[in-house]
Each structure stands twice: as C-alpha cells, then as structure tokens.
MDAnalysis code that builds the backbone (N, CA, C; Angstrom):
import MDAnalysis as mda
import numpy as np

u = mda.Universe.empty(303, n_residues=101, atom_resindex=np.repeat(np.arange(101), 3), trajectory=True)
u.add_TopologyAttr("name", ["N", "CA", "C"] * 101)
u.add_TopologyAttr("resid", np.arange(1, 102))
u.add_TopologyAttr("resname", ["MET", "ASN", "ASP", "PRO", "PHE", "ASN", "ILE", "THR", "VAL", "PRO", "ILE", "LEU", "GLY", "ASN", "ARG", "LEU", "LYS", "LEU", "THR", "ILE", "GLU", "ARG", "SER", "ASP", "GLU", "VAL", "ILE", "VAL", "ARG", "GLU", "ALA", "ALA", "LYS", "ARG", "LEU", "ALA", "LEU", "ARG", "PHE", "THR", "GLU", "TYR", "GLN", "GLY", "LYS", "TYR", "PRO", "SER", "ALA", "ALA", "HIS", "ASN", "THR", "GLN", "SER", "MET", "LEU", "LEU", "LEU", "THR", "ALA", "LEU", "GLU", "PHE", "ALA", "ILE", "ASP", "SER", "LEU", "LYS", "ALA", "GLN", "ASN", "ASP", "LEU", "ASN", "GLY", "THR", "ALA", "ALA", "GLU", "ILE", "SER", "ASP", "LEU", "LEU", "ASN", "GLY", "ALA", "LEU", "GLY", "GLN", "ASP", "SER", "ILE", "SER", "GLU", "PHE", "ASP", "ALA", "ASP"])
u.atoms.positions = np.array([
    [157.486, 83.013, 127.898],
    [157.845, 82.365, 127.143],
    [157.321, 81.916, 126.325],
    [157.579, 80.937, 124.738],
    [157.334, 80.639, 123.774],
    [157.616, 79.160, 124.172],
    [155.888, 78.193, 124.340],
    [156.835, 76.150, 124.028],
    [157.538, 76.120, 122.751],
    [158.918, 74.810, 123.112],
    [158.984, 74.683, 122.071],
    [157.884, 74.107, 120.509],
    [157.989, 73.719, 119.845],
    [157.314, 73.566, 118.915],
    [158.510, 73.725, 117.609],
    [157.558, 71.913, 117.398],
    [158.407, 70.734, 115.750],
    [157.942, 71.387, 114.859],
    [158.846, 71.641, 113.630],
    [159.239, 72.142, 112.245],
    [159.753, 71.401, 111.189],
    [159.335, 70.967, 110.246],
    [160.168, 70.619, 109.755],
    [159.872, 71.447, 108.371],
    [161.093, 72.256, 107.217],
    [161.108, 72.873, 107.074],
    [162.175, 73.007, 105.705],
    [161.678, 72.773, 103.961],
    [162.135, 72.059, 103.377],
    [162.994, 73.326, 102.954],
    [163.833, 72.285, 102.256],
    [165.317, 73.685, 102.035],
    [166.450, 72.937, 100.626],
    [166.082, 73.176, 99.245],
    [166.201, 72.874, 98.571],
    [166.428, 71.568, 98.528],
    [165.343, 70.592, 98.675],
    [164.785, 69.379, 98.365],
    [165.673, 68.405, 99.144],
    [165.480, 69.289, 100.477],
    [166.055, 68.758, 102.200],
    [164.705, 68.934, 102.672],
    [164.663, 67.852, 104.079],
    [163.307, 67.792, 104.826],
    [164.018, 68.413, 106.748],
    [164.072, 69.342, 106.968],
    [164.718, 69.775, 108.004],
    [164.324, 69.926, 109.271],
    [164.321, 69.116, 109.921],
    [163.494, 68.867, 111.400],
    [163.954, 69.426, 112.408],
    [163.173, 70.513, 112.638],
    [163.899, 71.800, 113.631],
    [162.756, 71.454, 115.184],
    [163.013, 72.290, 115.654],
    [163.363, 72.249, 117.374],
    [163.113, 74.314, 118.087],
    [162.010, 75.257, 117.683],
    [161.999, 76.713, 117.237],
    [161.048, 76.784, 118.712],
    [161.718, 78.404, 118.786],
    [159.884, 78.719, 119.487],
    [159.221, 78.928, 118.925],
    [158.074, 78.744, 118.865],
    [156.667, 78.617, 118.202],
    [156.636, 80.403, 117.717],
    [157.052, 81.074, 117.937],
    [157.045, 82.585, 117.437],
    [157.731, 82.934, 116.783],
    [159.475, 81.909, 116.387],
    [159.691, 81.800, 114.955],
    [159.432, 80.962, 113.931],
    [158.707, 80.611, 114.374],
    [158.305, 80.024, 113.483],
    [158.002, 80.168, 111.615],
    [157.332, 82.081, 112.009],
    [156.713, 82.902, 110.508],
    [158.667, 82.515, 110.200],
    [159.345, 83.813, 111.234],
    [160.664, 83.677, 110.270],
    [161.747, 82.898, 110.079],
    [161.731, 82.274, 110.346],
    [161.745, 80.755, 110.658],
    [161.796, 80.296, 108.383],
    [160.629, 79.447, 108.243],
    [159.825, 79.324, 106.967],
    [160.452, 80.307, 106.374],
    [160.245, 82.216, 106.448],
    [160.456, 82.546, 105.304],
    [162.191, 83.091, 105.331],
    [162.824, 82.790, 106.223],
    [164.227, 82.221, 106.088],
    [164.829, 80.961, 105.202],
    [164.045, 79.766, 105.552],
    [164.446, 79.555, 104.266],
    [163.343, 79.511, 103.478],
    [162.661, 80.094, 102.649],
    [162.165, 80.600, 101.718],
    [163.772, 81.161, 100.649],
    [163.984, 82.466, 101.259],
    [164.818, 83.722, 100.707],
    [166.310, 82.352, 101.466],
    [166.725, 81.986, 101.744],
    [168.282, 81.456, 101.433],
    [167.723, 80.126, 99.572],
    [166.804, 79.727, 99.472],
    [166.724, 78.903, 98.295],
    [166.043, 79.740, 96.997],
    [165.760, 81.075, 97.021],
    [165.477, 82.152, 95.809],
    [166.996, 83.136, 96.423],
    [168.178, 82.992, 97.024],
    [169.374, 83.418, 96.035],
    [170.209, 82.350, 96.235],
    [169.638, 80.989, 96.299],
    [170.043, 80.080, 96.046],
    [170.402, 79.556, 94.643],
    [169.077, 79.504, 94.172],
    [168.182, 79.740, 92.354],
    [169.193, 81.655, 91.917],
    [168.540, 82.305, 92.762],
    [169.894, 83.193, 92.065],
    [171.313, 83.217, 92.185],
    [172.322, 82.548, 92.539],
    [173.013, 82.232, 92.081],
    [173.170, 81.025, 90.868],
    [172.502, 80.485, 91.360],
    [172.652, 79.145, 90.573],
    [172.136, 80.043, 88.988],
    [172.002, 81.076, 88.838],
    [171.537, 81.490, 87.534],
    [172.778, 82.952, 86.523],
    [173.528, 83.371, 88.424],
    [173.597, 84.014, 87.540],
    [176.076, 83.382, 87.444],
    [175.837, 82.281, 88.200],
    [177.183, 81.240, 88.240],
    [177.057, 79.595, 87.300],
    [176.512, 80.432, 86.028],
    [175.605, 78.183, 85.795],
    [176.854, 77.229, 85.439],
    [177.806, 78.242, 85.676],
    [179.471, 76.833, 85.203],
    [180.005, 76.381, 86.649],
    [179.385, 77.046, 87.819],
    [179.432, 76.258, 89.010],
    [178.395, 75.775, 89.778],
    [176.593, 76.033, 89.266],
    [174.985, 75.611, 89.497],
    [175.474, 74.103, 89.844],
    [176.276, 73.419, 89.597],
    [176.426, 71.609, 89.207],
    [176.253, 71.581, 91.085],
    [177.598, 72.693, 91.205],
    [178.995, 71.924, 92.700],
    [177.408, 73.422, 93.764],
    [176.560, 72.349, 94.319],
    [175.924, 72.592, 95.346],
    [176.568, 73.148, 96.731],
    [177.417, 72.675, 97.412],
    [178.083, 73.664, 98.078],
    [178.677, 74.789, 97.939],
    [179.597, 74.886, 96.756],
    [179.940, 76.392, 96.642],
    [178.674, 77.423, 96.146],
    [177.726, 77.018, 95.737],
    [176.303, 77.712, 95.710],
    [175.586, 77.786, 97.218],
    [176.265, 77.081, 98.297],
    [175.547, 77.300, 99.689],
    [176.947, 78.205, 100.236],
    [177.851, 78.014, 99.668],
    [179.149, 79.216, 100.355],
    [178.890, 81.018, 100.120],
    [177.761, 79.749, 98.644],
    [178.198, 81.934, 98.454],
    [177.027, 82.492, 99.499],
    [175.793, 81.346, 98.681],
    [174.466, 82.466, 99.604],
    [174.623, 82.178, 101.426],
    [175.288, 82.207, 102.086],
    [175.431, 81.922, 103.554],
    [176.435, 82.858, 103.441],
    [177.653, 83.075, 102.717],
    [178.532, 83.921, 102.564],
    [177.782, 86.391, 102.636],
    [176.827, 85.687, 101.935],
    [176.042, 86.855, 100.706],
    [174.905, 87.032, 101.997],
    [174.498, 86.412, 103.044],
    [173.476, 86.176, 104.222],
    [173.920, 87.471, 105.380],
    [175.775, 86.285, 105.411],
    [176.238, 86.688, 105.925],
    [176.740, 88.378, 107.147],
    [176.900, 88.348, 105.295],
    [177.506, 89.845, 104.550],
    [176.348, 90.694, 104.481],
    [175.508, 90.557, 104.609],
    [173.810, 91.615, 104.581],
    [173.479, 91.244, 106.123],
    [173.857, 90.403, 107.440],
    [173.529, 90.967, 108.915],
    [174.332, 91.888, 109.160],
    [175.952, 91.613, 108.275],
    [176.430, 92.531, 109.388],
    [176.904, 93.564, 108.992],
    [176.406, 94.382, 107.846],
    [176.089, 95.736, 107.209],
    [174.895, 96.310, 107.576],
    [173.716, 94.791, 108.102],
    [172.844, 95.400, 108.873],
    [172.699, 95.878, 110.234],
    [174.372, 95.440, 110.653],
    [174.433, 94.817, 112.586],
    [174.642, 97.555, 112.148],
    [175.371, 97.072, 111.452],
    [176.947, 98.375, 111.497],
    [175.656, 99.167, 111.319],
    [174.890, 99.614, 110.483],
    [173.930, 100.606, 110.332],
    [173.118, 100.600, 111.078],
    [172.752, 100.190, 111.970],
    [171.608, 100.037, 112.797],
    [172.923, 100.039, 114.482],
    [174.158, 100.335, 114.290],
    [174.969, 100.760, 115.502],
    [175.052, 102.463, 114.401],
    [175.498, 102.190, 114.374],
    [175.728, 104.108, 113.810],
    [174.640, 104.644, 113.876],
    [172.730, 104.736, 113.320],
    [171.496, 105.129, 114.310],
    [171.395, 104.715, 114.985],
    [172.509, 103.902, 116.480],
    [171.915, 104.076, 117.522],
    [172.939, 104.926, 118.399],
    [174.750, 105.738, 117.357],
    [175.317, 106.568, 117.915],
    [174.472, 107.906, 117.408],
    [173.980, 108.369, 116.324],
    [174.278, 109.047, 116.050],
    [172.612, 110.172, 117.266],
    [170.886, 109.137, 117.544],
    [170.290, 109.040, 118.146],
    [171.080, 109.557, 119.719],
    [172.250, 108.763, 120.267],
    [172.823, 109.201, 121.044],
    [173.560, 110.614, 121.099],
    [173.823, 110.997, 119.322],
    [174.827, 112.454, 120.048],
    [172.811, 113.395, 119.654],
    [172.600, 113.070, 118.910],
    [171.442, 113.901, 118.978],
    [170.303, 114.518, 120.398],
    [170.016, 112.875, 121.245],
    [170.298, 112.722, 122.418],
    [170.850, 113.938, 123.459],
    [171.904, 113.627, 123.799],
    [173.177, 114.186, 123.570],
    [173.108, 116.079, 124.130],
    [173.209, 116.156, 122.653],
    [172.677, 117.134, 121.898],
    [171.767, 118.524, 122.875],
    [170.435, 117.780, 122.379],
    [169.411, 118.039, 123.112],
    [169.372, 118.323, 124.353],
    [169.994, 117.091, 125.277],
    [169.749, 117.403, 126.407],
    [171.044, 117.979, 127.060],
    [171.646, 118.703, 126.065],
    [172.981, 120.116, 126.461],
    [174.198, 118.043, 128.175],
    [173.858, 117.540, 127.472],
    [175.358, 116.326, 128.346],
    [176.191, 116.457, 127.622],
    [177.327, 115.712, 127.941],
    [178.474, 115.330, 127.271],
    [178.041, 114.031, 126.196],
    [177.144, 112.877, 127.113],
    [176.912, 111.977, 127.110],
    [175.866, 111.166, 128.158],
    [175.324, 110.707, 127.214],
    [174.246, 109.832, 127.674],
    [174.569, 107.974, 128.224],
    [175.529, 107.171, 128.876],
    [176.179, 105.920, 129.451],
    [173.945, 105.229, 128.993],
    [174.394, 105.247, 130.613],
    [172.963, 104.384, 130.939],
    [171.643, 104.992, 132.075],
    [170.672, 104.447, 132.118],
    [169.895, 104.548, 133.013],
    [169.366, 104.665, 134.182],
    [169.558, 105.302, 135.189],
    [169.566, 104.722, 136.101],
    [167.895, 105.326, 136.654],
    [167.570, 103.896, 137.080],
    [166.296, 104.032, 137.775],
    [165.625, 103.800, 138.900],
    [166.773, 103.290, 139.940],
    [166.951, 103.988, 140.468],
    [167.070, 104.824, 142.259],
])
C-alpha cells in the first residue's frame, strides 16, 4: 500500500491541494494537463462562450465522461469476445468463474 502523498496541482490558474496515493502522482498530474488542454481547445472552438469558464468546464467534463464510458464499453466488449473465444477453444458453454479450490 502506498503512503498518502500531498501535492498541489495547477489547473487553469488555480492550485488544487490534494492528498493522493504516491503511485497516482503521475496520473493526477497528467489528468490536470489534459484538462487544461481540452479546456483551451474548447475555448478556441467556441470563442463566443470562451469567457464562460463554467460552461467550458462542463463541456470538458462531459467529454471526459463520454470518453470514459466509451473506453469502459470497449473493454467490456473485448472481455466478452475473449470469453467467447475461450469458450469455443475449450468447448464449453460458458466460463463463469475460475474455481481455485
């Protein structure tokens, strides 16, 4: 288990103080960079709304949520395909759970 780790992450002119697992530091910092990048992209794409920080953040959050759900659906589909392939290769109707007992 990792020790809790305090960091300050700059996001869009704000400094967020967070307590995270040390092993998550790189991921948290990369996520902050991607958030800032997407935010800037939306400001360029919708210049008439660029002054509305809340709207830009909502659009950015929505895009990240959509991306996350798509990735989860892709992963679930891939897992189902692998299960089907294993079932076919093993000649079983279904593989439900590995019984180590």
